[in-house]
N, C-alpha and C positions, 0 to 999 in steps of 0.2 A: 594945122588945127586938128585934123582927123587923127594924125599920128599921136598927138598929145592925149586925145581922149582914149585911144586904144591902150596907151601906157598906163593911164590912170585906172582903167578898168582892170587890167592885169594885176596892178598893185593891190587893188581892193580885194580881188579874188584871193590873192596870196595871203593878205592879212586875215581874211575870213577863215582860211584853212589852218592858220597857226594854232588856235586854241584846241582844235580836235587832235592835232598832232602832238601838242604838249600833253593833252590828257592821256594819249597813248604812251608817251614816254614816262609819265608818272605812275602807271599801273604797276602793282607789285609783281615782282618776278617770282614764279612758283619755285619753292625750295625742293631740291633733289635730296632725298634721304641718303645719308652716308652709312656704309656698312662698318661695323666694329672691326677693329684690326684683329686678325687671326694670329694667336700666339704660336710660335714655332714649337714643334714636337721636341721633347727633351732628348738629348743624345742618349743612346743605349749605354747602360752601365754593365761593364764586364766584371763579374766576380771571379776572383782568383781562389780556386779550391786547393787546399793542401793535398798533396799526394797521399793516397791511402797506404798505411803501413801495417794494418792489422787484418787484411783480408776482408771477406764479405760477411763473415759470421763471428759473433761473440761466442767463444768457446767456454766461457766461464760457467760453472754450475755443476751440480751433482747429477748422476745418471745411474740407471740400473738396466740390465739386459741379459741376453743369452748369447752363446756361441756354439758352433758345431764345426767339425773338421776331421782331419786325419792325423794320426801319430805314427811316426816311423822310427824304429830303433834297431840297434845292432844287437849282438849277443849280450846276455847279462854279464856284468863285471863280477867275477867269482873270486873268492879269497883263495888261500893256499891249502885248504884241506883237500887232500889228494882224492879221497873217495867221493865226496860230494861234488868236487870240481869235475870229476869225470862224468858224474851224472848230469849236472846242469849245463856243462859247456857243450853238450852235443846239440843243443837247440839251435835252430836256424834263426836268421834275422827275422824280426817280426814287425807287424804293423797292424793298425786297426782304427776303429772309430773313437772319437772323443767328442764330448759335448757337456755343457754345463751353463752356469750363470755367473754374472759379475756385477759388482757395484764399484763406483769410483767417483772422483771429482776432478775438475780442472779449474785452473785460475789463469787468466790471460793478462799479461802486461805487455802492451805494444804488440809486437809480432811473436812474442815468446809465450808458450803455453806450458805450464808445468802442473803436475798433479800426481795422484796415486790411484791404484786399482787393486782390487782383490778379487780372485775368482776361485771356483771349485768345479771340478770336472770328473765325470766318469771316463775312464781310459781303458779301452778294451785292447790292450796289447799283451800278447802272451806267446810263449814258445813251448813246444813239447820237448820233454827230456826223457831219456831212457838209459839204463846202465846198472851196474852192480852197486849195491848199497849195503854196507856193513853196519849192523846194529848190535850194540853191546847192552845186554839187559841182565842184571844180577850176575855179572861176571861171565855170562854165556855169550859167545860171539856167534852171530847168525848172519850169513850172507844172503841177501835178497836180490831178486831182480825187480827193479823199480821202474815204473812208468808213470808219467803224469805231466803236469804243466807248471810253469812258473811265469810270472809276469807282473803287470801293474794294474791295479783296479781303480784307484782314485788318486788324483793329484790336485794341488792348489798352489796358488802363488800370491804373494803380497809384493807389489812392484811400484816403483816410481816411473813416471812418464815425463818426457820432455819433447815438445813439439814446436813446429814452426808454422805460424798462421799468416805470413806476409804475402801470400799469393792471392791474386784476384780470382780465386776459385773457392768453392765451398769445401775444401779439402784440408786435412791436417796430417801431414807426415810426421812421424814421431819415432823415437827410440825408447826402449823400456828395459828394466832390469830389477832384480830383487830376489827375495827368498822364495824357495820352492820346497814343498813337502809332497811326498808320494807314499801311498800304501801299497807295498808289494806283497805277493803271496807265493807260496809253493804248495801244491796239492799232489801227492803221490800215493800210489798203491804199491805195496810191497808183497811179493810172492817169494817164499823160501821154504826150506826144509829144516825142521827142528833137529839139531844135531843129536839130541838125547833120544828122541823117539822115532825120528825119521818121518814124522808126519808133516804134511804140507801145511804151512801156516801163511796167513796173510794179515797185513795191517794197513791201515790208512794213516798217512801223515799229512797234516795240513798246518801251516803256520803263516801268519801275516805280521808284518812289521812296518813301521814308519821310517822312511829314509828322508834325510834332510840334504838339501843342496841349493842350487841357484838356477835362475832362469833369466835369459837375456834374449832380446830380439827387437823387432820393430814392425811398423805397419802404417796404414793410412786410414784415417776416419773420413767419412763423406757425410755431409749434412743434406738430407732431403728437405728438411724444414728446420725451424729453430729448435724443435723438440725431438725429431726423429733422426737418428744417426746410424749409419752402417759402418762396418769395420772389416778390413782384411789384415791378418796379422800372422807373422812367423815368430815362433819361440823355440829356442834351444834350451833344454833342461838337462842338468847333470845332477844326479842324486848319488850321494856318497854311500858307501857300503854300510849295511846294518846286518847284525848277526841273526840268522834264521835257524830254526831247529836247534835251539840251544841245549836241549836235553837229549840230543841224539848225536853220538860220536863227536861231541864238542861243538856241534853247530857248524854253520857255513856263513861266511860273510859275502853278501851279494848286493850289488848296486846296479844302476842303469843310467844310460844317457840316451836321449831321444829328441826328435824334432817334431813340432806340431805346425801345421798350416790350417788356419781356421778363419771362418767368417762369422760376424756377429751383427746384432741389431740391438740398439739401446734407446731408451727414452730419457731425455734430459729435461730438467726443470731448473 
């Protein structure tokens, strides 16, 4: 009987605990916030760049500037007149300063640059000459001892240029060639004896002419900026003969060939 009562008491206690436990089971479960999904970073895009074919600089445009350097020449090219040839051919090889200005333009197509340039220069190359000089005046022949100089004073060129701009450097190597003009001169003092009177006489003879020829060469342009360019250039010039002193003993044909090495600076726009 006692065991039955104990079992009944335990069952009653269990039944009383069920509502509280059920209440616990029915309580809302707290929600845990969920993070938004993180999008994956896009894959890097590799751009393919076409290889450069025209260098770092656009060489197209007009420019103006100056140049200075040195000129180096051999003996003047003298014609066949015996007397004046003996006078002028005694000169030594000569050299001197040259300097002037230039204007030009370039146009670039891909790696090729072509254009034109014109320049004018003072050229201080001259040679001393001395020797006998026969002068015929009014049918009277007088032999003088002549001393003086002959040379070149001014030259100019009009040339084409062709360059290559396909290097990854701000430089433009080029070749050039075209027409050349040069103003030559002869300046001599004549000392002699008048055959009729025996008196010592003197005369001054000076003449200048324009010689025509060609100039060829090459060089390198360097771009400091888009507008400021420097240049180193070599030119060989050959001037054909022109007739000097035409009123004296039939004149003399004289020409010259010479080389120039010069540097320049120009502004391009």
